[in-house]
PLY file of the C-alpha trace (Angstrom):
ply
format ascii 1.0
element vertex 73
property float x
property float y
property float z
element edge 72
property int vertex1
property int vertex2
end_header
-28.14 -10.71 -0.75
-28.95 -14.33 -0.41
-26.98 -16.43 2.06
-25.14 -18.26 -0.67
-23.54 -15.26 -1.92
-20.16 -13.97 -1.05
-19.16 -10.38 -0.43
-15.86 -9.00 -1.83
-14.66 -5.47 -1.06
-11.77 -3.65 -2.20
-11.97 -4.58 -5.91
-8.95 -5.40 -8.09
-6.40 -4.19 -9.89
-7.95 -3.60 -13.19
-11.52 -2.64 -11.75
-12.84 1.03 -12.16
-12.39 3.42 -9.40
-15.75 3.12 -7.81
-15.31 -0.68 -7.61
-12.00 0.07 -5.13
-13.90 1.53 -2.33
-14.33 -1.06 0.60
-17.72 0.80 1.12
-19.03 -0.70 -2.44
-19.19 -4.68 -2.11
-19.50 -6.86 -5.00
-21.56 -10.15 -4.18
-20.61 -13.26 -5.95
-21.54 -17.03 -5.89
-18.92 -19.38 -4.40
-19.04 -21.23 -7.59
-18.40 -18.39 -9.85
-14.67 -17.43 -10.45
-13.66 -14.23 -8.67
-10.55 -13.86 -10.93
-9.18 -10.22 -10.53
-11.44 -9.41 -7.59
-9.30 -11.36 -5.26
-6.07 -10.27 -3.75
-4.74 -8.12 -0.87
-3.33 -4.63 -0.06
-0.35 -3.51 2.18
-1.21 -0.62 4.09
0.64 1.29 6.79
0.05 4.18 9.09
3.52 5.60 8.63
3.59 7.71 5.25
6.43 6.94 2.81
9.57 9.50 3.31
9.57 12.53 1.03
12.95 12.87 -1.12
13.84 15.98 0.63
13.69 13.90 3.80
15.95 11.00 2.32
18.42 13.36 1.18
18.66 15.24 4.73
19.13 11.97 6.39
21.61 10.93 3.97
23.67 14.16 4.44
23.23 13.88 8.11
24.63 10.20 8.01
27.93 11.29 6.16
28.30 14.16 8.67
28.36 11.83 11.62
30.53 9.35 9.77
33.24 11.95 8.80
32.91 13.45 12.27
33.56 9.88 14.04
36.33 9.13 11.47
38.15 12.45 12.46
37.74 13.94 8.91
37.18 17.59 8.91
34.29 18.70 6.60
0 1
1 2
2 3
3 4
4 5
5 6
6 7
7 8
8 9
9 10
10 11
11 12
12 13
13 14
14 15
15 16
16 17
17 18
18 19
19 20
20 21
21 22
22 23
23 24
24 25
25 26
26 27
27 28
28 29
29 30
30 31
31 32
32 33
33 34
34 35
35 36
36 37
37 38
38 39
39 40
40 41
41 42
42 43
43 44
44 45
45 46
46 47
47 48
48 49
49 50
50 51
51 52
52 53
53 54
54 55
55 56
56 57
57 58
58 59
59 60
60 61
61 62
62 63
63 64
64 65
65 66
66 67
67 68
68 69
69 70
70 71
71 72
């Protein structure tokens, strides 16, 4: 593409699925409005915990709290 074009990667919330891949850039002129193409994503290397894990941590937390308070289960 020409040196005056800008490359956008990742698409926006209302784009089709094939536009969301970072490997599929969109080229626009700086004078063109980019509208829904601009935004940001929050990424993490740690996956969200599942419901089972959250319940298990809650039950263990209650058990520890009860044991420290001297209440028998």
